[in-house]
Backbone as a ProteinNet text record, in pm:
[ID]
protein_1_A
[PRIMARY]
MLERSSGRPLPDGEAWVIGADTREGIGARLREFWRYRRVLVFFWIKSVQSLYAKTRLGVPWLFIRTLLPLAVGAFVFGSVMNVSPGPVPYFLFFATGQLAWGFFDGPLLRASRGLEANRELLRKLYIPRVILPLGQMSGGLVRTAIVAVVLAVSAIYYRLDDGVWYLHGGGELVRVPLAAALILVLVLITGHASAEYGFA
[TERTIARY]
413.6	381.3	531	530.2	700.3	787.3	912.2	984.1	1114.9	1126.5	1239.4	1368.2	1466.5	1547.8	1669.4	1638.6	1719.9	1695.7	1505.6	1472.5	1403.2	1355.2	1200.2	1071.6	956.4	873.4	832.7	715.1	658.5	542.5	502.2	438.5	253.5	189.2	73.5	33.2	-1.7	-28.9	30.5	191.2	219.2	300.8	178.5	137.3	214.6	230.9	288.4	200.4	50.5	-14.4	-26	21.7	-10.1	-116.1	-186.1	-362.3	-355.8	-511.9	-689	-752.1	-782.8	-902.8	-1049.2	-1119.7	-1168.7	-1337.1	-1305.5	-1471.3	-1512.5	-1587.7	-1672.7	-1681.1	-1649	-1753.4	-1629.2	-1651.9	-1540.5	-1461.6	-1476.1	-1426.5	-1263.6	-1308.4	-1248.6	-1126.8	-1183.6	-1069.3	-1007.8	-1070.5	-934.1	-854.3	-910.6	-795.5	-663.4	-763	-555.2	-613.5	-602.5	-532	-424.6	-455.3	-325.7	-245.3	-308.5	-145.9	-83.4	-93.1	-45.6	-0.3	14.9	68.4	283.1	315	412.4	463.7	385.3	387.1	395.4	196.4	172.9	296.2	392.1	486.6	615.3	601	721.9	684.8	554.1	574.2	475.7	507.6	508.3	651.8	752.9	850.1	934.2	900.6	908.6	850.4	756.3	738	756.2	815.8	848.8	985	1062.9	1201.9	1192.5	1071.8	1074.7	1092.3	1046.5	1071.9	1161.4	1356.8	1428.7	1526.6	1438	1596	1659	1595.5	1703	1750.1	1769.5	1819.5	1941.6	2052.9	2156.8	2168.8	2013	2025	2025.4	1942.9	1878.9	1730.1	1746.6	1607.1	1631.9	1718.1	1705.6	1632.2	1607	1525.3	1343.8	1338.1	1202.3	1152.8	1265.4	1191.2	1277.4	1315.2	1377.8	1219.7	1194.6	1095.6	932.9	911.8	766.8	840.6	910.2	948.2	973.4	1092.4	1006.6	914.3	784.8	622.7	557.4	587.5	586.9	563.1	700.4	782.6	742.5	754.7	732.7	632.5	464.7	365.5	240.3	380.7	320	384.6	494.1	525.6	484.7	442.8	341.2	229	148.8	12.8	-13.2	98.4	82.6	128.6	252.7	305.3	322	382.4	325	176.5	86.7	-13.2	-98	-56.6	-120.2	-261.6	-258.5	-409.5	-461.7	-552.9	-583.2	-638.6	-570.3	-607.7	-723.1	-683.1	-791.3	-638.7	-709.4	-642.5	-547.7	-563.7	-418.8	-292.9	-186	-84.5	-112.3	-57.6	-63.5	-15	126.8	149	150.5	61.2	-77.7	-88.4	-215.2	-282.1	-272.2	-185.3	-104.7	-93.1	-31.1	-9.7	-70.5	-131.8	-314.5	-360.2	-368.8	-447.5	-395.2	-270.6	-134.5	-153.5	-182.3	-185.5	-323.2	-423.5	-566.9	-652.5	-530	-524.9	-456.4	-271.7	-227.1	-221.6	-286.2	-350.1	-427.9	-541.6	-612.8	-511.1	-516.3	-440.4	-307.9	-217.8	-121.2	-189.1	-176.8	-234.7	-289.1	-347.3	-494.3	-420	-281.1	-161.4	-171.8	-48.9	-12.3	-77.3	-171.6	-329.9	-341.3	-381.8	-474.8	-385.5	-194.2	-66.4	-6.2	-92	-78.9	-8.2	-179	-209	-95.3	-79.9	-94.8	115.6	152	330	332.8	242.2	286	195.3	163.5	108.3	171.6	287.1	367	356.4	388.8	387	276	189.9	-32.6	18.5	77.1	72.2	159.7	254.5	332.9	312.2	245.8	157.5	65.5	-34.9	-124.8	-52	-112.1	-143.1	-245.5	-363.8	-446.9	-472.7	-589.4	-566.6	-510.4	-611	-626.1	-500.9	-421.9	-315.1	-174.5	-173.3	-54.7	-139.8	-268.2	-288.5	-237.6	-334.8	-307.7	-118.7	-68.1	90.1	137.5	84.1	137.6	121.5	-29.5	-26.9	97.7	131.4	222.4	294.5	354	448.2	441.4	286.5	168.2	173.2	153.5	189.4	274	404.3	532.8	509.5	489.5	494	322.6	322.5	155.3	262.8	312.7	364.8	478.3	524	685.2	601.8	429.2	384.8	254.1	234	205.3	293.9	422.5	552.6	565.2	559.3	578.5	481.7	378.3	268.7	310.1	302.2	265.6	442	503.3	685.6	557.7	550.6	521.7	434.7	387.2	243.8	292.7	403.9	450.5	572.8	617.7	735.7	607.4	484.5	382.9	374.7	282.7	281	408.8	520.7	558.1	662.1	608.6	648.6	495.9	401.8	240.4	229.4	240.4	149.6	16.9	19.3	-161.7	-108.9	-226.4	-234.7	-343.6	-257.1	-360.4	-474.9	-397.9	-417.9	-558.9	-672.7	-729.9	-814.1	-827.1	-839.3	-1020.3	-1098.4	-1189.7	-1250.4	-1403	-1455.7	-1365.6	-1421.9	-1360.4	-1231.2	-1138	-1019.6	-1040.7	-1126.4	-1178.1	-1231.3	-1273.5	-1290.8	-1199.2	-1162.6	-1018.8	-937.4	-907.4	-916.1	-1021.8	-1149.8	-1234.2	-1211.9	-1159	-1199.7	-1088	-984	-896	-926.4	-970.4	-994.8	-1038.4	-1161.8	-1255.4	-1246.5	-1138.2	-1052.8	-960.2	-867.9	-828.1	-906.3	-1007.6	-1119.3	-1140	-1169.6	-1229.2	-1089.7	-964.3	-873	-855	-920.6	-854.4	-918.9	-1004.3	-1159	-1167	-1117.4	-1150.3	-1019.2	-930.5	-735.7	-804.5	-788.2	-814.6	-924.2	-1041.8	-1198.9	-1125.9	-1072.6	-955.4	-871.6	-837.6	-718.1	-738.3	-817	-886.8	-997.7	-1044.7	-1100.8	-1054.6	-931.8	-881.8	-937.2	-905.4	-946.5	-843.8	-731	-655	-512.7
-2860.4	-2791.7	-2678	-2561	-2516.6	-2464.3	-2500.1	-2505.7	-2381.1	-2245.1	-2134.8	-2261.3	-2174.1	-2245	-2318	-2206.1	-2348.7	-2380.4	-2491.4	-2561.7	-2581	-2494.8	-2481.4	-2441.5	-2539.4	-2552.8	-2397.2	-2298.6	-2192	-2263.7	-2143.2	-2128.8	-2084.7	-2198.6	-2208.3	-2130.8	-1964.7	-1874.3	-1843.7	-1864.5	-1825.6	-1992.5	-2052.4	-2179.4	-2149.8	-2194.3	-2167.3	-2347.1	-2290.7	-2422.8	-2403.5	-2517.4	-2538.2	-2574.5	-2477.2	-2576.2	-2478.9	-2483.7	-2439.4	-2455.4	-2348.7	-2359.1	-2345.8	-2486.4	-2544.8	-2493.8	-2386.8	-2320.3	-2212.6	-2211.8	-2130.4	-1965	-1861.2	-1734.9	-1656.3	-1513.1	-1376.8	-1432.4	-1460.8	-1519.6	-1560.1	-1696.2	-1819.9	-1779.8	-1660.7	-1589.6	-1490.8	-1459.5	-1297.7	-1360.6	-1484.8	-1544.9	-1608.5	-1681.7	-1742.2	-1621.3	-1489.5	-1409.8	-1349	-1326	-1320.3	-1433.8	-1528.2	-1655.7	-1694.3	-1621.6	-1605.8	-1434	-1344.9	-1258	-1212.3	-1240.3	-1278.7	-1359.4	-1359.2	-1463.2	-1345.2	-1239.4	-1117.4	-1003.5	-992.4	-893.7	-966.6	-1034.1	-1152.6	-1055	-1073.3	-1044.4	-855.8	-823.9	-654.5	-689.9	-706.6	-693.6	-706.5	-824.4	-903.5	-764.2	-751.8	-655.6	-534.7	-431.4	-295.9	-392.8	-495.9	-537.7	-573.2	-570.2	-584.7	-487	-314.6	-266.5	-177.9	-199.4	-176.9	-300.9	-450.3	-523.7	-546.8	-532.5	-535.2	-483.8	-394.6	-182.1	-164.1	-109.2	-73.6	29.4	123.4	242.3	194.9	26	23.6	127	180.3	239.2	381.6	405.6	564.7	541.5	416.5	412.6	472.7	391.2	492.8	603.5	637.3	837.2	819	833.8	867.1	834.8	682.2	666.6	746.4	730.4	869.9	1046.6	1053.7	1249.6	1235.2	1193.5	1208.5	1228.4	1169.6	1159.7	1243.2	1313.7	1322.9	1565.7	1558.3	1607.4	1693.6	1612.1	1619	1656.3	1516.1	1530.3	1668.6	1699.5	1937.5	1987	1964.6	2087.5	2059	1907	1932.4	1988	1965.3	1980	2156.7	2187	2363.8	2392	2397.1	2534.9	2440.2	2437.5	2402.8	2390.7	2331.1	2347.8	2395.7	2480	2564.7	2595.8	2426.9	2426.6	2482	2533.2	2609.6	2554.4	2568.2	2478.9	2638	2687.7	2754.7	2897.1	2884.1	2971.5	2906.4	2716.2	2707.3	2692	2586.9	2657.7	2533.6	2513	2298.8	2248.3	2264.7	2134.5	2092.2	2151.1	2107.4	2050.3	2061.3	2036	1922.9	1889.6	1776.9	1657.6	1756.7	1637.4	1548.6	1665.4	1548	1475.2	1500.9	1440.3	1290.5	1280.6	1144.8	1101.2	1189.6	1102.1	1019.2	1094.3	1046.9	927.9	896.5	773.5	699.6	706.6	635.4	575.7	549.4	536.1	399.7	443.7	367.6	245	306.8	263.9	131.5	167.3	104.7	11.6	-6.4	-99.3	-212.4	-183.1	-227.6	-286.1	-294.1	-436.1	-458.1	-456.2	-514.9	-646	-613.6	-653.3	-786	-744.8	-802.1	-958.3	-910.2	-1003.8	-1079.2	-1116.2	-1125.7	-1269	-1339.7	-1521.2	-1586.1	-1446.8	-1586.4	-1554.8	-1424.2	-1457.1	-1534.7	-1634.1	-1649.3	-1835	-1843.8	-1973.9	-2152.3	-2080.3	-2217	-2267.9	-2145.2	-2138.3	-2246.4	-2185.7	-2152.3	-2356.2	-2455.3	-2561.8	-2667.7	-2524.4	-2648.7	-2602.4	-2525.7	-2495.5	-2355.2	-2428.6	-2321.7	-2225.3	-2097.4	-2004.7	-1947.4	-1899	-1734.6	-1724.5	-1704.1	-1652.9	-1532.4	-1458	-1335.4	-1228.8	-1319.7	-1255.1	-1195.7	-1279.2	-1239.8	-1192.7	-1054.5	-959.1	-891.1	-906.4	-755.1	-769.7	-878	-834.6	-791.8	-816.2	-738.9	-601.3	-506.4	-386.4	-332.8	-401.4	-284	-165.3	-304.6	-226.3	-95.4	-149.6	-25.1	85.5	121.1	294.1	285.1	270.7	287.6	466.4	414.7	581.7	646.2	608.8	649	776	706.9	752.9	856.8	801.6	923	1064.6	1045.4	1142.3	1292.6	1182.7	1261.8	1349.1	1298.6	1330.4	1435	1476.2	1538.4	1705.5	1634.5	1701.8	1833.2	1691.5	1808.1	1972.8	1859.7	2021.6	2114	2060.3	2157.7	2226.5	2202.4	2285.5	2428.9	2326.4	2434.3	2474	2495.2	2568.8	2708.2	2646.6	2733.7	2849.8	2786	2862.3	2955.8	2951.6	3051.2	3101.6	3059.8	3147.2	3291.4	3215.7	3251.2	3366.7	3292.6	3330.5	3280.9	3234	3085.3	3003.7	2915	2803.6	2748.4	2672.6	2622.1	2495.9	2403.2	2242.3	2310.9	2271.5	2347	2212.5	2167	2111.8	2102.8	2137	2135.5	2017.5	1973.2	1824.3	1749.5	1794.3	1723.2	1640	1693.3	1631.4	1500.7	1496.8	1450.3	1239.2	1303.3	1212.9	1118.5	1197.5	1111.9	1028.6	992.1	828.5	736.8	791.9	679.2	639.3	784.2	739.8	638.4	668.2	611.3	456.3	414.8	255.2	254	302.6	276.7	195.8	251.6	266.5	114.2	105	-51.1	-140	-136.8	-237.7	-326.7	-197.9	-194.1	-251.5	-244.5	-230.7	-405.5	-449.1	-610.3	-660.1	-621.5	-751.7	-677.2	-639	-618.5	-724.7	-698.6	-785.4	-901.4	-952.5	-1074.8	-1134.4	-1083.6	-1106.9	-1177.4	-1017.8	-1079.7	-1162.5	-1165.4	-1226	-1401.7	-1400.9	-1569.1	-1564	-1511.4	-1545.5	-1509.1	-1508.4	-1503.8	-1353.5	-1182.1	-1140.5	-1031.8	-1006.8	-1001.6	-982.9
1538.4	1614.5	1640.2	1528.4	1487.6	1624.8	1652	1744.4	1681.7	1822.1	1785.6	1717.2	1702	1645.5	1777.3	1920.1	2031.4	2070.8	2021.8	2020.5	2136	2172.4	2262.1	2230.6	2230.6	2178.8	2236.7	2121.5	2156.7	2303.2	2321.6	2396.9	2392.4	2411.4	2333.1	2218.7	2308.4	2250.6	2099.7	2051.5	2019.5	1889.3	1927.9	1832.4	1669.1	1598.9	1459	1327.3	1302.7	1341.7	1136.3	1097.1	948.4	894.7	872.3	845.1	868.2	763.4	804.1	906.1	1000.1	1100.8	1037.5	999.5	992.9	1054.3	1131.3	1255.5	1166.5	1159.7	1087	1141.2	1150.6	1170.8	1133.8	1171.3	1158.5	1235.4	1397.8	1461.7	1535.9	1418.1	1310	1241.9	1165.4	1099	1111	1197.3	1234	1324.8	1412.7	1507.4	1403	1278.5	1223	1170	1117.2	1079.1	1196.1	1274.9	1386.5	1452.8	1372.5	1400.3	1245.8	1175.6	1040.5	981.1	1100.3	1093.5	1097.7	1143.8	1085.3	941.4	895.9	790	663.8	726.6	679.6	639.4	809.3	795.1	685.3	713.1	567.7	457.6	414.7	284.9	213.9	340.8	416.7	339.1	328.1	369.4	292.4	145.9	87.9	-54.6	-105.7	-130.3	-155.6	1.5	-118.6	-161.2	-89.6	-146.2	-333.8	-323.8	-506.7	-531.6	-514.6	-562.3	-616	-555.3	-606.1	-590.4	-551.5	-559.5	-663.3	-807.5	-1003	-928.7	-907.6	-945.1	-901	-1016.2	-961.8	-821.3	-840.1	-783.4	-614.5	-607.7	-487.8	-337.8	-268.4	-240.8	-307.5	-330.2	-384.6	-541.5	-595.9	-684.5	-673.1	-580.6	-487.5	-498.1	-472.9	-521.3	-601.9	-708	-848.9	-908.4	-909.4	-1046.1	-921.4	-832.3	-761.6	-819.3	-789.2	-786.9	-950.1	-1000.5	-1196.3	-1249.6	-1214	-1324.3	-1270.2	-1086	-1036.3	-1128.6	-1104	-1157.7	-1303.3	-1390.6	-1542.2	-1573.8	-1508.9	-1487.1	-1464.8	-1308.3	-1285.8	-1352.3	-1483.8	-1534	-1646.8	-1777.4	-1818.2	-1856.4	-1747.5	-1693.8	-1709.3	-1601	-1547.3	-1615	-1668.6	-1750.4	-1832.6	-1903.7	-2121.5	-2172.3	-2079.8	-2130	-2026.1	-1939	-1857.1	-1781.7	-1771.3	-1694.5	-1587.2	-1589.9	-1486.9	-1316	-1228.3	-1100.8	-1004.3	-1084.4	-944.9	-864.1	-725.9	-700.3	-624.2	-633.7	-577.6	-699.3	-626.9	-756.3	-770.3	-871.1	-986.5	-910.1	-898.5	-791.2	-678.8	-630.2	-472.2	-569.3	-663.8	-738.2	-773.1	-845	-941.7	-823.2	-710.3	-600.6	-522.2	-523.5	-422	-527.2	-675.1	-703.4	-766.1	-760.8	-768.5	-625.8	-523.3	-373.2	-318.7	-439.8	-418.5	-483.2	-623.6	-742.6	-690.9	-675.6	-622.7	-492.4	-453.7	-301.4	-367.1	-457.1	-536.5	-593.7	-655.5	-863.3	-767.4	-680.3	-611.2	-563.2	-515.6	-429	-440.7	-558.4	-637.2	-696	-828.7	-854.8	-824.6	-721	-694.4	-598.7	-513.4	-441.6	-529.7	-694.5	-754.4	-840	-834	-877.4	-798.1	-591.9	-464	-498.8	-535	-484.8	-650.6	-791.6	-867.1	-864.4	-771.1	-759.2	-713.4	-535.9	-446.2	-532.5	-632.7	-676.8	-632.8	-663	-598.5	-411.9	-394.1	-220.2	-173.6	-261.1	-151.3	-221.9	-306.4	-350.3	-280.8	-184.7	-52.9	33.6	113.1	194.9	239.7	395.2	407.1	468.4	363.8	458.8	341.3	506.3	399.2	322	241.1	77.6	111	248.1	273.7	237.3	272.7	334	255.7	71.6	5.2	-46.2	-83.4	-172	-54	46.8	168	222.5	136	199.5	88	-10.8	-187.1	-179.9	-89.3	-111.2	-25	40.7	87.9	26.5	-91.5	-213.1	-250.7	-307.5	-402.6	-328	-170.5	-91.8	-42.1	-100	-78.3	-189.8	-289.1	-376.7	-378.5	-293.4	-222.2	-77.5	16.1	115	63.6	-10.1	-56.5	-114.3	-182.1	-247.4	-133.1	10	45.5	167.5	196.6	185	138.1	9	-44	-78	-101.3	-77.9	94.2	204.1	276.6	254.2	277.6	261.3	162.4	27.3	-79.1	30.3	74.2	132.6	299.3	241.1	379.2	259.8	235.8	121.1	132	36.9	-45.5	95.3	216.6	312.8	382.1	317.4	368.1	281	131.5	10.4	-7.1	-8.4	-59.8	42.4	170.4	325.4	305.5	210.6	228.3	305.6	363.9	351.1	293.4	238.3	109.8	129.6	204.9	315.9	414.4	472.3	530	566.6	732.8	793.2	838.4	923.3	961	961.6	938.8	915.3	854.3	706.6	654.2	594.9	681.7	716.3	795.4	913.6	964.8	930.1	820.8	677.1	582.2	607.9	543.9	560.2	759.4	778	722.3	758.5	692.2	553.5	426.7	365.1	276.7	358	363.1	394.6	470.4	504.3	460	380.9	307.7	139.1	132	-41.6	-27.8	114.7	77.8	190.4	179	191	51.3	-17.8	-172	-290.5	-249.3	-282.8	-241	-184.1	-95	-178.4	-175.5	-188.5	-355.5	-467.6	-533.7	-590.7	-506.9	-584.5	-590.2	-435.1	-399.3	-519.7	-541	-637.8	-784.8	-774.1	-977.6	-1053.2	-829.5	-789.8	-868.7	-787.6	-757.2	-870.5	-980.1	-1091.5	-1175.3	-1230.6	-1288.6	-1386.4	-1298.9	-1380.3	-1399.8	-1301.6	-1358.7	-1409.4
[MASK]
++++++++++++++++++++++++++++++++++++++++++++++++++++++++++++++++++++++++++++++++++++++++++++++++++++++++++++++++++++++++++++++++++++++++++++++++++++++++++++++++++++++++++++++++++++++++++++++++++++++++

């Protein structure tokens, strides 16, 4: 059992057990996952920080590396190539596609490298393997979150400017959280398998 910095031991429910839970079943896996939740939070933070840690600009770099390709892509395909998005403004059309693809692509790339990036740590300390890809996925979701905010602000702008609300709700909108959860599960499984068996 690990102790707090004060020297007092953690309560039984908060014990940090450095070792595999040998019990079988999903219940044992979920208990083990919950036991290592602080480690997961650490890897979440580390994954996001790695996106800007080696840059001179710091946090603003996260927005620049997301918004610049979004603006350039919308300009090239919408203005130069004049691709028709139908009745929707091209920027909304392009941003929606980038949001959907980025929600899959970004986390997948990060998750597939989660085990390899922390290979040395695994040799020294026991950590449930699923935590590493899951922790790395948060870095891949930063760009998606920024694009989602831009998409929402753009929809409000076009509503005020054109008088048309291009984002429609209804029954299809209810399926979005379910689809997002399924995408993340697929990303986690694919990323973990590709890292484990060397496909990445």
